[in-house]
C-alpha positions as CSV (number, residue, x, y, z in Angstrom):
1,M,-7.1,-17.5,-7.6
2,N,-4.0,-16.8,-5.5
3,H,-4.6,-17.6,-1.9
4,H,-1.1,-17.1,-0.7
5,A,-1.8,-13.8,1.2
6,F,-4.4,-15.5,3.2
7,F,-1.7,-17.7,4.9
8,K,-0.1,-14.6,6.4
9,K,-0.9,-13.5,9.9
10,I,-3.6,-10.8,9.6
11,V,-4.4,-8.4,12.5
12,V,-7.4,-6.1,12.2
13,C,-7.4,-2.8,14.3
14,L,-10.8,-1.6,15.2
15,P,-10.8,1.8,17.2
16,T,-14.0,2.3,19.1
17,Y,-15.7,5.0,20.9
18,N,-19.4,4.3,21.8
19,E,-19.7,1.4,19.5
20,V,-21.4,-1.0,21.8
21,K,-24.1,-1.9,19.3
22,N,-21.7,-2.3,16.4
23,L,-18.8,-4.2,17.9
24,P,-20.2,-7.7,18.2
25,Q,-21.4,-7.5,14.6
26,I,-18.3,-6.2,13.0
27,T,-16.1,-8.8,14.8
28,E,-18.3,-11.5,13.8
29,A,-18.3,-10.3,10.2
30,V,-14.6,-10.0,10.1
31,L,-14.0,-13.5,11.5
32,R,-16.5,-15.1,9.3
33,I,-14.7,-13.6,6.2
34,I,-11.1,-14.2,7.4
35,P,-11.4,-16.9,10.0
36,S,-7.6,-16.8,10.9
37,A,-7.6,-13.1,11.7
38,L,-6.8,-11.6,15.0
39,I,-8.6,-8.4,16.1
40,L,-7.4,-5.7,18.3
41,V,-10.1,-3.4,19.6
42,I,-8.8,0.0,20.7
43,D,-11.3,1.6,23.0
44,D,-11.2,5.1,24.3
45,N,-13.0,4.6,27.6
46,S,-16.3,4.7,25.9
47,P,-19.3,5.9,28.1
48,D,-21.5,3.4,26.6
49,G,-19.6,0.5,27.8
50,T,-17.9,-0.6,24.7
51,G,-14.8,-1.4,26.4
52,A,-16.5,-3.8,28.9
53,V,-18.2,-5.7,26.0
54,A,-14.8,-5.8,24.2
55,E,-13.2,-7.3,27.2
56,K,-15.8,-10.0,27.6
57,M,-15.5,-10.9,24.0
58,A,-11.7,-11.2,24.4
59,Q,-12.3,-13.5,27.5
60,E,-14.5,-15.7,25.2
61,N,-12.3,-15.6,22.1
62,P,-8.5,-15.8,22.0
63,Q,-8.6,-14.2,18.5
64,I,-9.9,-10.9,20.0
65,S,-7.8,-8.6,22.3
66,V,-8.4,-5.2,23.8
67,L,-6.3,-1.9,24.2
68,H,-7.9,0.3,26.8
69,R,-7.1,4.0,26.6
70,A,-7.8,6.4,29.4
71,Q,-9.7,8.9,27.3
72,K,-10.6,10.1,23.8
73,Q,-7.6,11.6,22.1
74,G,-8.5,11.4,18.4
75,L,-8.6,8.6,15.8
76,G,-5.0,9.1,14.7
77,R,-3.6,8.6,18.2
78,A,-5.9,5.5,18.6
79,Y,-4.5,4.0,15.5
80,I,-0.9,4.7,16.4
81,D,-1.2,3.1,19.9
82,G,-2.9,0.2,18.3
83,F,-0.2,-0.1,15.6
84,R,2.6,0.1,18.2
85,T,0.8,-2.5,20.4
86,V,0.6,-4.9,17.3
87,L,4.2,-4.4,16.4
88,K,5.4,-5.0,20.0
89,N,3.1,-7.9,21.1
90,M,2.4,-9.6,18.0
91,P,5.7,-10.5,16.3
92,D,4.0,-12.9,13.7
93,A,1.7,-10.3,12.3
94,E,2.5,-9.7,8.7
95,L,-0.4,-7.7,7.6
96,I,-2.2,-5.0,9.7
97,V,-5.7,-3.8,8.7
98,Q,-7.2,-0.5,9.9
99,M,-10.9,-0.1,9.6
100,D,-14.0,1.5,11.1
101,A,-16.1,-0.5,13.6
102,D,-19.4,0.9,12.2
103,F,-19.6,-1.1,8.9
104,S,-18.7,2.2,6.9
105,H,-15.9,0.1,5.6
106,P,-17.2,-3.1,4.2
107,P,-15.6,-6.1,5.6
108,E,-16.6,-8.2,2.5
109,R,-13.9,-6.2,0.6
110,L,-11.2,-7.5,2.8
111,P,-10.4,-10.6,0.8
112,E,-9.8,-8.4,-2.4
113,M,-7.7,-5.9,-0.5
114,I,-5.5,-8.7,1.1
115,R,-5.0,-10.3,-2.3
116,A,-3.8,-6.8,-3.6
117,S,-1.2,-6.8,-0.7
118,E,0.7,-9.4,-2.7
119,N,1.9,-6.8,-5.0
120,A,1.7,-3.7,-2.6
121,D,3.0,-2.4,0.5
122,L,0.0,-0.5,1.2
123,V,-3.6,-1.1,0.0
124,I,-6.2,1.6,0.4
125,G,-10.0,0.9,0.0
126,S,-10.9,3.7,-2.3
127,R,-14.2,5.5,-2.9
128,Y,-12.8,7.6,-5.7
129,I,-11.6,5.0,-8.3
130,E,-13.7,3.2,-10.9
131,G,-16.0,0.8,-9.1
132,G,-15.9,2.9,-5.8
133,G,-18.4,5.2,-4.3
134,T,-20.5,6.3,-1.4
135,E,-24.0,5.4,-0.3
136,N,-26.5,7.4,1.6
137,W,-24.6,10.6,1.4
138,S,-26.0,14.0,0.7
139,I,-24.6,15.9,-2.3
140,C,-23.1,18.5,0.2
141,R,-21.2,15.7,2.0
142,Q,-20.1,14.2,-1.3
143,M,-18.7,17.4,-2.4
144,I,-16.9,18.2,0.7
145,S,-15.3,14.7,0.8
146,R,-14.2,15.0,-2.8
147,F,-12.8,18.5,-2.2
148,G,-11.0,17.2,0.9
149,S,-9.3,14.4,-1.1
150,L,-8.4,16.7,-4.0
151,Y,-7.1,19.3,-1.6
152,A,-4.9,16.7,0.1
153,R,-3.5,15.5,-3.2
154,L,-2.8,18.9,-4.5
155,W,-0.9,19.8,-1.2
156,L,0.9,16.6,-0.9
157,G,1.7,16.0,-4.5
158,I,0.7,12.4,-4.8
159,S,-1.6,10.7,-7.1
160,V,-3.6,8.5,-4.7
161,R,-7.2,9.2,-5.4
162,D,-8.6,8.6,-1.9
163,L,-6.0,10.2,0.4
164,T,-8.6,10.6,3.2
165,G,-9.8,7.1,3.1
166,G,-9.3,5.0,6.4
167,F,-9.7,1.5,5.1
168,K,-6.1,0.2,4.7
169,V,-3.9,-3.0,4.7
170,W,-0.4,-2.3,5.7
171,R,2.6,-4.6,5.4
172,R,4.4,-4.9,8.6
173,D,7.7,-3.6,7.4
174,L,6.1,-0.5,5.9
175,L,4.1,0.3,9.1
176,E,7.3,0.1,11.1
177,K,8.9,2.7,8.7
178,M,5.9,4.9,8.8
179,L,5.8,5.1,12.6
180,C,9.3,6.6,12.5
181,Y,7.9,9.8,11.0
182,P,6.6,12.6,13.1
183,I,2.9,12.1,12.7
184,A,1.2,15.1,14.2
185,S,-2.6,14.7,13.0
186,G,-4.9,13.5,15.7
187,G,-8.1,13.4,13.7
188,Y,-8.9,12.5,10.1
189,G,-5.9,14.3,8.7
190,F,-4.0,11.3,10.1
191,Q,-5.2,9.2,7.0
192,A,-3.6,11.6,4.4
193,E,-0.5,12.1,6.6
194,T,0.2,8.3,7.0
195,T,-0.4,7.8,3.4
196,F,2.0,10.6,2.5
197,F,4.8,9.2,4.7
198,A,4.2,5.7,3.2
199,Y,4.7,7.3,-0.3
200,R,7.8,9.1,0.9
201,S,9.2,5.7,2.0
202,G,9.0,4.5,-1.5
203,A,6.0,2.2,-0.8
204,R,3.9,0.4,-3.5
205,I,0.5,1.9,-3.1
206,V,-2.5,0.3,-4.6
207,E,-6.3,1.3,-4.3
208,V,-9.0,-1.3,-4.4
209,P,-12.7,0.1,-5.1
210,I,-15.1,0.1,-2.0
211,L,-18.6,1.4,-1.4
212,F,-18.4,3.5,1.6
213,T,-21.8,3.3,3.4
214,D,-23.0,5.6,6.2
215,R,-22.7,4.0,9.7
216,N,-25.4,1.5,10.7
217,V,-26.0,2.6,14.1
218,G,-24.7,5.3,16.5
219,K,-23.4,8.9,16.0
220,S,-20.8,9.9,13.5
221,K,-17.5,11.1,15.0
222,M,-16.8,13.7,12.3
223,T,-17.0,17.3,13.6
224,A,-16.1,20.6,12.1
225,G,-13.1,20.8,14.4
226,I,-11.9,17.6,13.0
227,A,-12.3,18.8,9.4
228,W,-10.6,22.0,10.1
229,E,-7.5,20.3,11.7
230,A,-7.1,18.4,8.5
231,F,-7.5,21.4,6.4
232,W,-4.7,23.5,8.0
233,R,-2.4,20.7,9.0
234,L,-1.9,19.3,5.4
235,P,0.3,22.3,4.2
236,L,2.4,22.0,7.3
237,I,3.0,18.2,6.4
238,R,4.3,19.0,3.0
239,V,6.6,21.9,4.5
240,R,7.8,19.8,7.3
241,S,8.8,17.0,5.0
242,K,11.1,19.0,2.8
């Protein structure tokens, strides 16, 4: 087994909004699986006090830091602000992970994804390749998700199976290139848009199977408005890129 990738400096970006119950558990799980990792919590002024809990954790553990944002501006903007913070303030960071704070993205798959980064610029935790899947989803939700990913593939013209997946490992140099593109999506269309721009940059993209599980506790952030934004913005991404 090749452990070379684990000697790289790894930063895990966790966007949060009302994740006070999940945050201590997910950070503990990540650091148990990757003891050398750094964690950046990106909190959108959560009404439930997630930001204060994150700040206390950061004071107790130097591997944890917090980026406080004034208000909720969408998942995409949270990640962009987090990525820019990492690139500016963590010059040794070589691999940057993006994942949900609610255990929808299984942290136990991180070692496999990090190993895959040895031969890839972007690794995606995929629900839609062999070995991947979803758990505790209704048939309706599965159909909507699969249609969304197929719709994105058709419009953007790339073969990545899980274009709407948000569990990713980026190489630093690719992330720097990707952030030079005019990323417009604020919600979940952000996932397809950033993968598309990575592809346009000539990135080597690899998918690793994951089992996506419905959130442990708390309320889902997905709304009809977020889904609609992703639906109408994808054609614009393709048109603007020509």
